[in-house]
Each structure stands twice: as C-alpha cells, then as structure tokens.
Biopython code that builds the backbone (N, CA, C, O; Angstrom):
import numpy as np
from Bio.PDB.StructureBuilder import StructureBuilder

atoms = [
    (1, "UNK", "N", (-6.637, -51.368, 64.922)),
    (1, "UNK", "CA", (-5.520, -52.267, 65.012)),
    (1, "UNK", "C", (-5.725, -53.408, 64.011)),
    (1, "UNK", "O", (-6.791, -54.022, 63.984)),
    (2, "UNK", "N", (-4.726, -53.688, 63.202)),
    (2, "UNK", "CA", (-4.844, -54.754, 62.217)),
    (2, "UNK", "C", (-4.305, -56.052, 62.786)),
    (2, "UNK", "O", (-3.319, -56.074, 63.522)),
    (3, "UNK", "N", (-4.969, -57.109, 62.432)),
    (3, "UNK", "CA", (-4.578, -58.429, 62.905)),
    (3, "UNK", "C", (-3.598, -59.053, 61.920)),
    (3, "UNK", "O", (-3.888, -59.153, 60.728)),
    (4, "UNK", "N", (-2.444, -59.470, 62.417)),
    (4, "UNK", "CA", (-1.446, -60.118, 61.571)),
    (4, "UNK", "C", (-1.763, -61.605, 61.497)),
    (4, "UNK", "O", (-2.086, -62.237, 62.502)),
    (5, "UNK", "N", (-1.664, -62.148, 60.294)),
    (5, "UNK", "CA", (-1.894, -63.578, 60.104)),
    (5, "UNK", "C", (-0.607, -64.243, 59.658)),
    (5, "UNK", "O", (0.254, -63.621, 59.035)),
    (6, "UNK", "N", (-0.497, -65.506, 59.986)),
    (6, "UNK", "CA", (0.687, -66.282, 59.592)),
    (6, "UNK", "C", (0.675, -66.497, 58.090)),
    (6, "UNK", "O", (-0.387, -66.563, 57.471)),
    (7, "UNK", "N", (1.852, -66.606, 57.512)),
    (7, "UNK", "CA", (1.967, -66.872, 56.078)),
    (7, "UNK", "C", (1.384, -68.242, 55.781)),
    (7, "UNK", "O", (1.611, -69.197, 56.523)),
    (8, "UNK", "N", (0.638, -68.331, 54.700)),
    (8, "UNK", "CA", (0.027, -69.590, 54.297)),
    (8, "UNK", "C", (0.891, -70.296, 53.266)),
    (8, "UNK", "O", (1.478, -69.653, 52.395)),
    (9, "UNK", "N", (0.970, -71.615, 53.363)),
    (9, "UNK", "CA", (1.753, -72.354, 52.367)),
    (9, "UNK", "C", (1.091, -72.289, 50.996)),
    (9, "UNK", "O", (-0.133, -72.204, 50.888)),
    (10, "UNK", "N", (1.907, -72.328, 49.961)),
    (10, "UNK", "CA", (1.398, -72.260, 48.593)),
    (10, "UNK", "C", (0.713, -73.553, 48.176)),
    (10, "UNK", "O", (-0.380, -73.536, 47.610)),
    (11, "UNK", "N", (1.365, -74.669, 48.460)),
    (11, "UNK", "CA", (0.868, -75.968, 48.004)),
    (11, "UNK", "C", (1.064, -76.953, 49.139)),
    (11, "UNK", "O", (1.973, -76.797, 49.955)),
    (12, "UNK", "N", (0.224, -77.955, 49.193)),
    (12, "UNK", "CA", (0.383, -79.021, 50.174)),
    (12, "UNK", "C", (-0.856, -79.195, 51.012)),
    (12, "UNK", "O", (-1.817, -78.435, 50.896)),
    (13, "UNK", "N", (-0.824, -80.197, 51.854)),
    (13, "UNK", "CA", (-1.973, -80.516, 52.686)),
    (13, "UNK", "C", (-2.314, -79.364, 53.610)),
    (13, "UNK", "O", (-3.481, -79.188, 53.959)),
    (14, "UNK", "N", (-1.327, -78.571, 54.017)),
    (14, "UNK", "CA", (-1.597, -77.428, 54.888)),
    (14, "UNK", "C", (-2.532, -76.427, 54.233)),
    (14, "UNK", "O", (-3.220, -75.685, 54.934)),
    (15, "UNK", "N", (-2.574, -76.388, 52.918)),
    (15, "UNK", "CA", (-3.485, -75.479, 52.229)),
    (15, "UNK", "C", (-4.928, -75.797, 52.582)),
    (15, "UNK", "O", (-5.750, -74.892, 52.727)),
    (16, "UNK", "N", (-5.237, -77.068, 52.719)),
    (16, "UNK", "CA", (-6.596, -77.467, 53.072)),
    (16, "UNK", "C", (-6.920, -77.088, 54.510)),
    (16, "UNK", "O", (-8.033, -76.654, 54.811)),
    (17, "UNK", "N", (-5.955, -77.252, 55.384)),
    (17, "UNK", "CA", (-6.191, -77.018, 56.796)),
    (17, "UNK", "C", (-6.187, -75.526, 57.107)),
    (17, "UNK", "O", (-7.103, -75.029, 57.763)),
    (18, "UNK", "N", (-5.181, -74.818, 56.650)),
    (18, "UNK", "CA", (-5.023, -73.412, 56.970)),
    (18, "UNK", "C", (-5.869, -72.519, 56.075)),
    (18, "UNK", "O", (-6.533, -71.604, 56.562)),
    (19, "UNK", "N", (-5.852, -72.773, 54.787)),
    (19, "UNK", "CA", (-6.499, -71.874, 53.847)),
    (19, "UNK", "C", (-7.953, -72.158, 53.578)),
    (19, "UNK", "O", (-8.624, -71.340, 52.948)),
    (20, "UNK", "N", (-8.460, -73.265, 54.019)),
    (20, "UNK", "CA", (-9.844, -73.606, 53.745)),
    (20, "UNK", "C", (-9.962, -74.302, 52.406)),
    (20, "UNK", "O", (-9.073, -74.208, 51.558)),
    (21, "UNK", "N", (-11.054, -74.992, 52.229)),
    (21, "UNK", "CA", (-11.246, -75.799, 51.031)),
    (21, "UNK", "C", (-11.298, -74.977, 49.748)),
    (21, "UNK", "O", (-10.701, -75.374, 48.747)),
    (22, "UNK", "N", (-11.989, -73.853, 49.752)),
    (22, "UNK", "CA", (-12.120, -73.094, 48.505)),
    (22, "UNK", "C", (-10.771, -72.544, 48.048)),
    (22, "UNK", "O", (-10.472, -72.541, 46.854)),
    (23, "UNK", "N", (-9.966, -72.084, 48.985)),
    (23, "UNK", "CA", (-8.641, -71.568, 48.662)),
    (23, "UNK", "C", (-7.755, -72.685, 48.119)),
    (23, "UNK", "O", (-7.060, -72.503, 47.119)),
    (24, "UNK", "N", (-7.782, -73.823, 48.772)),
    (24, "UNK", "CA", (-6.964, -74.955, 48.340)),
    (24, "UNK", "C", (-7.427, -75.479, 46.986)),
    (24, "UNK", "O", (-6.606, -75.847, 46.146)),
    (25, "UNK", "N", (-8.738, -75.512, 46.775)),
    (25, "UNK", "CA", (-9.265, -76.007, 45.501)),
    (25, "UNK", "C", (-8.805, -75.130, 44.347)),
    (25, "UNK", "O", (-8.425, -75.644, 43.295)),
    (26, "UNK", "N", (-8.833, -73.816, 44.528)),
    (26, "UNK", "CA", (-8.395, -72.936, 43.445)),
    (26, "UNK", "C", (-6.908, -73.123, 43.159)),
    (26, "UNK", "O", (-6.474, -72.985, 42.016)),
    (27, "UNK", "N", (-6.133, -73.435, 44.187)),
    (27, "UNK", "CA", (-4.701, -73.690, 43.983)),
    (27, "UNK", "C", (-4.473, -75.005, 43.235)),
    (27, "UNK", "O", (-3.561, -75.102, 42.414)),
    (28, "UNK", "N", (-5.301, -76.018, 43.519)),
    (28, "UNK", "CA", (-5.109, -77.298, 42.836)),
    (28, "UNK", "C", (-5.411, -77.185, 41.350)),
    (28, "UNK", "O", (-4.846, -77.924, 40.543)),
    (29, "UNK", "N", (-6.292, -76.270, 40.985)),
    (29, "UNK", "CA", (-6.585, -76.070, 39.565)),
    (29, "UNK", "C", (-5.378, -75.527, 38.812)),
    (29, "UNK", "O", (-5.253, -75.736, 37.605)),
    (30, "UNK", "N", (-4.491, -74.832, 39.515)),
    (30, "UNK", "CA", (-3.315, -74.239, 38.895)),
    (30, "UNK", "C", (-2.111, -75.179, 38.911)),
    (30, "UNK", "O", (-1.078, -74.853, 38.326)),
    (31, "UNK", "N", (-2.218, -76.325, 39.561)),
    (31, "UNK", "CA", (-1.104, -77.261, 39.683)),
    (31, "UNK", "C", (-0.961, -78.125, 38.443)),
    (31, "UNK", "O", (-1.910, -78.327, 37.685)),
    (32, "UNK", "N", (0.242, -78.625, 38.260)),
    (32, "UNK", "CA", (0.491, -79.615, 37.223)),
    (32, "UNK", "C", (0.046, -80.986, 37.711)),
    (32, "UNK", "O", (-0.271, -81.156, 38.889)),
    (33, "UNK", "N", (0.021, -81.952, 36.823)),
    (33, "UNK", "CA", (-0.445, -83.297, 37.158)),
    (33, "UNK", "C", (0.394, -83.928, 38.269)),
    (33, "UNK", "O", (-0.157, -84.537, 39.186)),
    (34, "UNK", "N", (1.700, -83.793, 38.200)),
    (34, "UNK", "CA", (2.581, -84.394, 39.202)),
    (34, "UNK", "C", (2.339, -83.771, 40.582)),
    (34, "UNK", "O", (2.329, -84.482, 41.587)),
    (35, "UNK", "N", (2.146, -82.461, 40.633)),
    (35, "UNK", "CA", (1.871, -81.791, 41.904)),
    (35, "UNK", "C", (0.537, -82.251, 42.487)),
    (35, "UNK", "O", (0.424, -82.455, 43.695)),
    (36, "UNK", "N", (-0.474, -82.417, 41.630)),
    (36, "UNK", "CA", (-1.789, -82.886, 42.097)),
    (36, "UNK", "C", (-1.686, -84.300, 42.662)),
    (36, "UNK", "O", (-2.294, -84.604, 43.688)),
    (37, "UNK", "N", (-0.929, -85.155, 42.004)),
    (37, "UNK", "CA", (-0.760, -86.523, 42.491)),
    (37, "UNK", "C", (-0.031, -86.542, 43.836)),
    (37, "UNK", "O", (-0.378, -87.317, 44.727)),
    (38, "UNK", "N", (0.968, -85.693, 43.971)),
    (38, "UNK", "CA", (1.707, -85.592, 45.232)),
    (38, "UNK", "C", (0.782, -85.105, 46.345)),
    (38, "UNK", "O", (0.825, -85.628, 47.458)),
    (39, "UNK", "N", (-0.047, -84.114, 46.054)),
    (39, "UNK", "CA", (-0.987, -83.601, 47.042)),
    (39, "UNK", "C", (-1.993, -84.677, 47.441)),
    (39, "UNK", "O", (-2.350, -84.794, 48.613)),
    (40, "UNK", "N", (-2.445, -85.459, 46.472)),
    (40, "UNK", "CA", (-3.386, -86.542, 46.750)),
    (40, "UNK", "C", (-2.763, -87.546, 47.721)),
    (40, "UNK", "O", (-3.406, -87.985, 48.675)),
    (41, "UNK", "N", (-1.514, -87.899, 47.466)),
    (41, "UNK", "CA", (-0.804, -88.845, 48.334)),
    (41, "UNK", "C", (-0.608, -88.253, 49.735)),
    (41, "UNK", "O", (-0.838, -88.940, 50.731)),
    (42, "UNK", "N", (-0.190, -86.999, 49.820)),
    (42, "UNK", "CA", (0.010, -86.344, 51.117)),
    (42, "UNK", "C", (-1.301, -86.245, 51.890)),
    (42, "UNK", "O", (-1.320, -86.422, 53.108)),
    (43, "UNK", "N", (-2.385, -85.964, 51.193)),
    (43, "UNK", "CA", (-3.692, -85.874, 51.833)),
    (43, "UNK", "C", (-4.102, -87.211, 52.407)),
    (43, "UNK", "O", (-4.592, -87.277, 53.534)),
    (44, "UNK", "N", (-3.908, -88.277, 51.649)),
    (44, "UNK", "CA", (-4.247, -89.615, 52.126)),
    (44, "UNK", "C", (-3.395, -89.986, 53.347)),
    (44, "UNK", "O", (-3.899, -90.594, 54.291)),
    (45, "UNK", "N", (-2.119, -89.627, 53.331)),
    (45, "UNK", "CA", (-1.245, -89.907, 54.472)),
    (45, "UNK", "C", (-1.707, -89.143, 55.715)),
    (45, "UNK", "O", (-1.702, -89.684, 56.821)),
    (46, "UNK", "N", (-2.101, -87.899, 55.526)),
    (46, "UNK", "CA", (-2.582, -87.073, 56.638)),
    (46, "UNK", "C", (-3.871, -87.664, 57.212)),
    (46, "UNK", "O", (-4.015, -87.779, 58.429)),
    (47, "UNK", "N", (-4.797, -88.034, 56.343)),
    (47, "UNK", "CA", (-6.057, -88.620, 56.797)),
    (47, "UNK", "C", (-5.791, -89.923, 57.541)),
    (47, "UNK", "O", (-6.442, -90.209, 58.546)),
    (48, "UNK", "N", (-4.846, -90.707, 57.056)),
    (48, "UNK", "CA", (-4.498, -91.959, 57.730)),
    (48, "UNK", "C", (-4.014, -91.697, 59.150)),
    (48, "UNK", "O", (-4.440, -92.376, 60.084)),
    (49, "UNK", "N", (-3.131, -90.722, 59.320)),
    (49, "UNK", "CA", (-2.625, -90.401, 60.662)),
    (49, "UNK", "C", (-3.750, -89.920, 61.579)),
    (49, "UNK", "O", (-3.838, -90.342, 62.732)),
    (50, "UNK", "N", (-4.603, -89.042, 61.067)),
    (50, "UNK", "CA", (-5.681, -88.481, 61.881)),
    (50, "UNK", "C", (-6.711, -89.547, 62.260)),
    (50, "UNK", "O", (-7.152, -89.598, 63.408)),
    (51, "UNK", "N", (-7.092, -90.381, 61.326)),
    (51, "UNK", "CA", (-8.099, -91.398, 61.622)),
    (51, "UNK", "C", (-7.569, -92.459, 62.580)),
    (51, "UNK", "O", (-8.335, -93.045, 63.344)),
    (52, "UNK", "N", (-6.268, -92.706, 62.542)),
    (52, "UNK", "CA", (-5.693, -93.651, 63.502)),
    (52, "UNK", "C", (-5.901, -93.129, 64.919)),
    (52, "UNK", "O", (-6.298, -93.883, 65.807)),
    (53, "UNK", "N", (-5.636, -91.856, 65.132)),
    (53, "UNK", "CA", (-5.835, -91.247, 66.452)),
    (53, "UNK", "C", (-7.313, -91.225, 66.835)),
    (53, "UNK", "O", (-7.665, -91.530, 67.974)),
    (54, "UNK", "N", (-8.179, -90.864, 65.883)),
    (54, "UNK", "CA", (-9.614, -90.810, 66.154)),
    (54, "UNK", "C", (-10.181, -92.184, 66.489)),
    (54, "UNK", "O", (-11.061, -92.308, 67.341)),
    (55, "UNK", "N", (-9.683, -93.195, 65.830)),
    (55, "UNK", "CA", (-10.143, -94.563, 66.081)),
    (55, "UNK", "C", (-9.825, -94.974, 67.521)),
    (55, "UNK", "O", (-10.668, -95.555, 68.206)),
    (56, "UNK", "N", (-8.630, -94.677, 67.968)),
    (56, "UNK", "CA", (-8.235, -94.990, 69.343)),
    (56, "UNK", "C", (-9.123, -94.232, 70.328)),
    (56, "UNK", "O", (-9.589, -94.799, 71.316)),
    (57, "UNK", "N", (-9.355, -92.950, 70.053)),
    (57, "UNK", "CA", (-10.201, -92.146, 70.937)),
    (57, "UNK", "C", (-11.607, -92.721, 71.034)),
    (57, "UNK", "O", (-12.155, -92.835, 72.130)),
    (58, "UNK", "N", (-12.190, -93.080, 69.905)),
    (58, "UNK", "CA", (-13.541, -93.635, 69.886)),
    (58, "UNK", "C", (-13.594, -94.964, 70.636)),
    (58, "UNK", "O", (-14.536, -95.218, 71.385)),
    (59, "UNK", "N", (-12.593, -95.803, 70.437)),
    (59, "UNK", "CA", (-12.567, -97.099, 71.127)),
    (59, "UNK", "C", (-12.449, -96.916, 72.641)),
    (59, "UNK", "O", (-13.117, -97.613, 73.404)),
    (60, "UNK", "N", (-11.607, -95.987, 73.073)),
    (60, "UNK", "CA", (-11.445, -95.731, 74.513)),
    (60, "UNK", "C", (-12.721, -95.173, 75.136)),
    (60, "UNK", "O", (-12.954, -95.342, 76.333)),
    (61, "UNK", "N", (-13.542, -94.512, 74.334)),
    (61, "UNK", "CA", (-14.799, -93.940, 74.826)),
    (61, "UNK", "C", (-15.964, -94.927, 74.651)),
    (61, "UNK", "O", (-17.127, -94.540, 74.772)),
    (62, "UNK", "N", (-15.654, -96.190, 74.368)),
    (62, "UNK", "CA", (-16.665, -97.239, 74.185)),
    (62, "UNK", "C", (-17.659, -96.919, 73.073)),
    (62, "UNK", "O", (-18.850, -97.213, 73.184)),
    (63, "UNK", "N", (-17.158, -96.320, 72.011)),
    (63, "UNK", "CA", (-17.978, -96.040, 70.828)),
    (63, "UNK", "C", (-17.536, -97.013, 69.734)),
    (63, "UNK", "O", (-16.862, -96.634, 68.776)),
    (64, "UNK", "N", (-17.929, -98.262, 69.902)),
    (64, "UNK", "CA", (-17.430, -99.335, 69.050)),
    (64, "UNK", "C", (-17.767, -99.128, 67.576)),
    (64, "UNK", "O", (-16.906, -99.270, 66.707)),
    (65, "UNK", "N", (-19.030, -98.793, 67.302)),
    (65, "UNK", "CA", (-19.430, -98.648, 65.905)),
    (65, "UNK", "C", (-18.725, -97.459, 65.257)),
    (65, "UNK", "O", (-18.295, -97.540, 64.106)),
    (66, "UNK", "N", (-18.607, -96.369, 65.988)),
    (66, "UNK", "CA", (-17.888, -95.202, 65.460)),
    (66, "UNK", "C", (-16.419, -95.562, 65.217)),
    (66, "UNK", "O", (-15.849, -95.182, 64.194)),
    (67, "UNK", "N", (-15.813, -96.282, 66.140)),
    (67, "UNK", "CA", (-14.423, -96.717, 65.969)),
    (67, "UNK", "C", (-14.290, -97.587, 64.721)),
    (67, "UNK", "O", (-13.314, -97.468, 63.980)),
    (68, "UNK", "N", (-15.263, -98.455, 64.492)),
    (68, "UNK", "CA", (-15.260, -99.310, 63.305)),
    (68, "UNK", "C", (-15.314, -98.474, 62.023)),
    (68, "UNK", "O", (-14.537, -98.703, 61.096)),
    (69, "UNK", "N", (-16.228, -97.509, 61.975)),
    (69, "UNK", "CA", (-16.353, -96.657, 60.778)),
    (69, "UNK", "C", (-15.085, -95.846, 60.531)),
    (69, "UNK", "O", (-14.626, -95.732, 59.394)),
    (70, "UNK", "N", (-14.530, -95.291, 61.586)),
    (70, "UNK", "CA", (-13.301, -94.512, 61.446)),
    (70, "UNK", "C", (-12.165, -95.416, 60.990)),
    (70, "UNK", "O", (-11.324, -95.009, 60.188)),
    (71, "UNK", "N", (-12.139, -96.638, 61.500)),
    (71, "UNK", "CA", (-11.095, -97.574, 61.086)),
    (71, "UNK", "C", (-11.217, -97.910, 59.607)),
    (71, "UNK", "O", (-10.202, -98.091, 58.933)),
    (72, "UNK", "N", (-12.428, -97.997, 59.095)),
    (72, "UNK", "CA", (-12.619, -98.226, 57.654)),
    (72, "UNK", "C", (-12.030, -97.051, 56.855)),
    (72, "UNK", "O", (-11.395, -97.262, 55.822)),
    (73, "UNK", "N", (-12.236, -95.842, 57.325)),
    (73, "UNK", "CA", (-11.654, -94.666, 56.666)),
    (73, "UNK", "C", (-10.128, -94.702, 56.755)),
    (73, "UNK", "O", (-9.435, -94.313, 55.814)),
    (74, "UNK", "N", (-9.609, -95.173, 57.894)),
    (74, "UNK", "CA", (-8.154, -95.283, 58.058)),
    (74, "UNK", "C", (-7.573, -96.280, 57.060)),
    (74, "UNK", "O", (-6.545, -96.015, 56.438)),
    (75, "UNK", "N", (-8.231, -97.418, 56.911)),
    (75, "UNK", "CA", (-7.761, -98.432, 55.971)),
    (75, "UNK", "C", (-7.810, -97.911, 54.534)),
    (75, "UNK", "O", (-6.866, -98.106, 53.768)),
    (76, "UNK", "N", (-8.901, -97.255, 54.176)),
    (76, "UNK", "CA", (-9.032, -96.698, 52.823)),
    (76, "UNK", "C", (-7.966, -95.644, 52.550)),
    (76, "UNK", "O", (-7.372, -95.625, 51.472)),
    (77, "UNK", "N", (-7.723, -94.773, 53.516)),
    (77, "UNK", "CA", (-6.706, -93.738, 53.302)),
    (77, "UNK", "C", (-5.311, -94.346, 53.194)),
    (77, "UNK", "O", (-4.476, -93.848, 52.438)),
    (78, "UNK", "N", (-5.051, -95.416, 53.944)),
    (78, "UNK", "CA", (-3.766, -96.107, 53.827)),
    (78, "UNK", "C", (-3.601, -96.676, 52.422)),
    (78, "UNK", "O", (-2.547, -96.540, 51.801)),
    (79, "UNK", "N", (-4.664, -97.315, 51.934)),
    (79, "UNK", "CA", (-4.610, -97.882, 50.582)),
    (79, "UNK", "C", (-4.356, -96.803, 49.537)),
    (79, "UNK", "O", (-3.578, -97.007, 48.604)),
    (80, "UNK", "N", (-5.007, -95.665, 49.691)),
    (80, "UNK", "CA", (-4.812, -94.557, 48.742)),
    (80, "UNK", "C", (-3.400, -93.984, 48.840)),
    (80, "UNK", "O", (-2.806, -93.627, 47.823)),
    (81, "UNK", "N", (-2.865, -93.896, 50.044)),
    (81, "UNK", "CA", (-1.521, -93.351, 50.236)),
    (81, "UNK", "C", (-0.444, -94.268, 49.664)),
    (81, "UNK", "O", (0.640, -93.812, 49.301)),
    (82, "UNK", "N", (-0.747, -95.554, 49.587)),
    (82, "UNK", "CA", (0.227, -96.531, 49.095)),
    (82, "UNK", "C", (-0.196, -97.130, 47.759)),
    (82, "UNK", "O", (0.135, -98.273, 47.447)),
    (83, "UNK", "N", (-0.918, -96.361, 46.989)),
    (83, "UNK", "CA", (-1.405, -96.798, 45.681)),
    (83, "UNK", "C", (-0.237, -96.883, 44.702)),
    (83, "UNK", "O", (0.394, -95.873, 44.391)),
    (84, "UNK", "N", (0.042, -98.077, 44.225)),
    (84, "UNK", "CA", (1.174, -98.311, 43.321)),
    (84, "UNK", "C", (1.006, -97.555, 42.000)),
    (84, "UNK", "O", (1.978, -97.028, 41.459)),
    (85, "UNK", "N", (-0.220, -97.501, 41.482)),
    (85, "UNK", "CA", (-0.463, -96.796, 40.224)),
    (85, "UNK", "C", (-0.193, -95.306, 40.375)),
    (85, "UNK", "O", (0.334, -94.670, 39.462)),
    (86, "UNK", "N", (-0.551, -94.753, 41.524)),
    (86, "UNK", "CA", (-0.294, -93.338, 41.790)),
    (86, "UNK", "C", (1.204, -93.068, 41.816)),
    (86, "UNK", "O", (1.666, -92.071, 41.261)),
    (87, "UNK", "N", (1.969, -93.958, 42.462)),
    (87, "UNK", "CA", (3.418, -93.816, 42.507)),
    (87, "UNK", "C", (4.038, -93.881, 41.120)),
    (87, "UNK", "O", (4.965, -93.134, 40.808)),
    (88, "UNK", "N", (3.518, -94.783, 40.286)),
    (88, "UNK", "CA", (4.031, -94.904, 38.926)),
    (88, "UNK", "C", (3.750, -93.634, 38.118)),
    (88, "UNK", "O", (4.610, -93.172, 37.367)),
    (89, "UNK", "N", (2.567, -93.079, 38.268)),
    (89, "UNK", "CA", (2.234, -91.841, 37.546)),
    (89, "UNK", "C", (3.129, -90.698, 37.999)),
    (89, "UNK", "O", (3.536, -89.867, 37.186)),
    (90, "UNK", "N", (3.439, -90.650, 39.300)),
    (90, "UNK", "CA", (4.294, -89.586, 39.821)),
    (90, "UNK", "C", (5.716, -89.709, 39.287)),
    (90, "UNK", "O", (6.363, -88.700, 39.007)),
    (91, "UNK", "N", (6.207, -90.943, 39.145)),
    (91, "UNK", "CA", (7.578, -91.130, 38.677)),
    (91, "UNK", "C", (7.712, -90.798, 37.194)),
    (91, "UNK", "O", (8.787, -90.405, 36.740)),
    (92, "UNK", "N", (6.620, -90.956, 36.435)),
    (92, "UNK", "CA", (6.636, -90.638, 35.002)),
    (92, "UNK", "C", (6.568, -89.132, 34.804)),
    (92, "UNK", "O", (7.278, -88.566, 33.973)),
    (93, "UNK", "N", (5.683, -88.480, 35.599)),
    (93, "UNK", "CA", (5.426, -87.047, 35.445)),
    (93, "UNK", "C", (6.533, -86.241, 35.956)),
    (93, "UNK", "O", (6.478, -85.012, 35.903)),
]
sb = StructureBuilder()
sb.init_structure("model")
sb.init_model(0)
sb.init_chain("A")
sb.init_seg("    ")
for serial, (resi, resn, name, xyz) in enumerate(atoms, 1):
    if name == "N":
        sb.init_residue(resn, " ", resi, " ")
    sb.init_atom(name, np.array(xyz, "f"), 0.0, 1.0, " ", f" {name:<3s}", serial, name[0])
structure = sb.get_structure()
C-alpha cells in the first residue's frame, strides 16, 4: 500500500516547515532576488508569531530566563520583518 502525501508548496515559509530545510534551501537557490527577500520577510513574520506564543508559554511555566531569551528572538524577528531597507529592495526588484 502506498502512502499518499499532501502537495508541497513551491515557495514560501511552508517550504521550510513541510519540506524540510534541505528541500527549501535548494528552492531558494533557484529564486530571484525579489522572491528571496519576500521569503526572508515571511520567515521573520512567522518566527515573530511563534516566539510570541512560546514566550507566553515559558512565562506561564515560571521559566523566566527562557521567556526572556525567547522574547529577545521575538524582538529580533519583528525588527527583521519590518526592516525598511528590505522593503525598499523589494519595491525596486
């Protein structure tokens, strides 16, 4: 009996989650500059959402230092997702 798998997205953050890092990395090599910048922004937005949830979970479990570290990652991902230079490069490309 053969196992059916769901169709995988060609490009986007789902490539990292569904297809694994090596599959997604090979796809990014084939992308144009504008597509790579868009993926970078989407990845940062995804990490921001995930770390926000993880930070709350860690804080509720009285893991203060872990919550602090995760919050630093959340702040960094927010900054990357809202990088003005990245937006300018995307609008040019």
